[in-house]
N, C-alpha and C positions, 0 to 999 in steps of 0.2 A: 661722784666718791662706790671706793670696790666695797663690795659686801665683805666682813667675815666668815671665816671659814666654819663648816659646819661639823662633830663629828661622826662619820662616818655610819656609826649605830643608827644617827635620827634623819638618817636620807634616804631617800629611795627614788626611784628611777621613776622620771618622769615624763608625762602621759606621753607629750610631744620626740621623744625618745626613742619611749614604743614606737609610735609612728617610724620615727626614723629606722629603726632597725628591721621594723617589714618590707620599709621598703626600698632598702640597701640589699636584704636576703632577695628579695624579691618572690613571687609567688610560685610552686610546684604541686599539680593537682598528681602525678605520678612521680617515684621518684626519679633521682638523674642524680649525676656523675658534676658538680658545679665546674670543678677544672683538672686538666689531668693530674691521675695521681687522687684527687682528693678521694671524700669515703660517701659514700651517697646521701642523701636529702632528701627529704623532701616537705613541705609546707613552705615555712617560710625559713627554710635552712636548716628543719633538726635534723639531727643524725642518729638521734633514739627517740625512742615510742617510749609512751610514761611507763612502759614499764620494765624500764631499762638497756629491751633487744635492740642491737641497731635499726636503722631503717634498709631494706634491701631493696635491692632492682626489681620493681615493680607492684612497688605499696604506693597503695592514692592516699589522698587524703582530703577534704573538704577544707573549703576556707573557710568558717565558722571553726573548726575543729583545728586545725594548723593556728590559729589566733591563739584561742588554749590551749593549746601544746607549746607556744613559743610564750604565752604568761606564764603559765606551770613552770614553765624550765629555765626562765628568767627568775621567776621568784626565788628558787632553789641556790643557784645562781648568786644572787646580789648576798644573800645567808650567807655560803662559802666565802664569797669577797669582804663583808662587811669586816666575817672571822679573823680574814688571813690580813687586817691592816689595823689592829685593836689599837688604840688613841689616835689615828691618824684622822686631823677634820678636813675637808674638799670642800671646793664652792661647788653649787648641781651640777656647774656644766661638766668640769671633771668630774662627778663621782659618773654621768649618764654618759660618756667619754669611756671609761674604768672598763665599765660592766657592758655596752658594745662589743668592744674588743673581746672580753671576756666571752660573751656569748658565738664571738666565730672563733674566740684560738682555745675559748675553755678554761675552765681553772687548774688545771695538770701546769699547761705550758705558763698562768699567772702567777699561780705560785714564788715557779724558781726565776720569774721573770726583773727584769734590769729597774721596772717600774714600779712591784711592789720594792723590793730595795730601796730605791730612792727614794718612795713615798714614806719609808719607814725610819728616813733619818731626814726626814724634812724638805729633801732639795725637792720641791714641785717642780719649775724649771727642766730637771732635769730627764724628771718623769715625765714630761711634755713629749723632751724633743726621744726619748726612749721608745714610742712610739714608731720612732721611721725604722725601727734595728727588724723589725717587721717586715719582711717589706717580697716574703715569700714563698710560695704556694707549689707543691707538688714539687721542689728541689728547685724549682724555678727563682731565676730576681724577676719581680714583676715589679720593681722601676725604673726596667732599663726601658733607656724611652724607645716608643716605637711596640711596644711588645702585643700582641695582638694573646698571649694564652691566660694572662692575668690581670689586667691590669685595669679592673675593677677592685683588687686585693691595695695597689699603688694610692689608686687617686682616694681610696676609705682611707688609709695611713695618714695621707696629707688631710683629709680634710681631720680627721681627729685629732693631727698634731696639730691645729689652726684653730678648733676653737677652744683645747687645753691654753694654750697661748695666749688666745684673747681675755683670760680669766689669771693671768699673772700678774 
């Protein structure tokens, strides 16, 4: 028996999803450019510091500070996410998938996404399928078989889509 969806105002990111995000992002002590034409990231994919300044090449962070920064970032993103889809109910797994997506792409991209539009219209499977539209990084199509520029971008989308569809 499937569980009922819960209003997003009552959901939070699961601990398993938080660990999954950190694992997917990977840790870097010193700022790097993760894929061609991307912005510098440090820690677990952080592109901004706590004060809102962008990460610059050469910036450094400890593992503990990186976890704290990621948790604070996710907390802010979750507030924006919940506010962007008032009255929408999701399964916890769907919530985790979309917050993970937002951590990678940002709330600006979320606000204009087809996923958000589909959720607001109550079209849950279509929202899951819309995840697969986000397959580019630095102008390159990461879904091209054999790509060596950004294969993780596409495999991450496929995994998100799989998890999302499992609860439909």
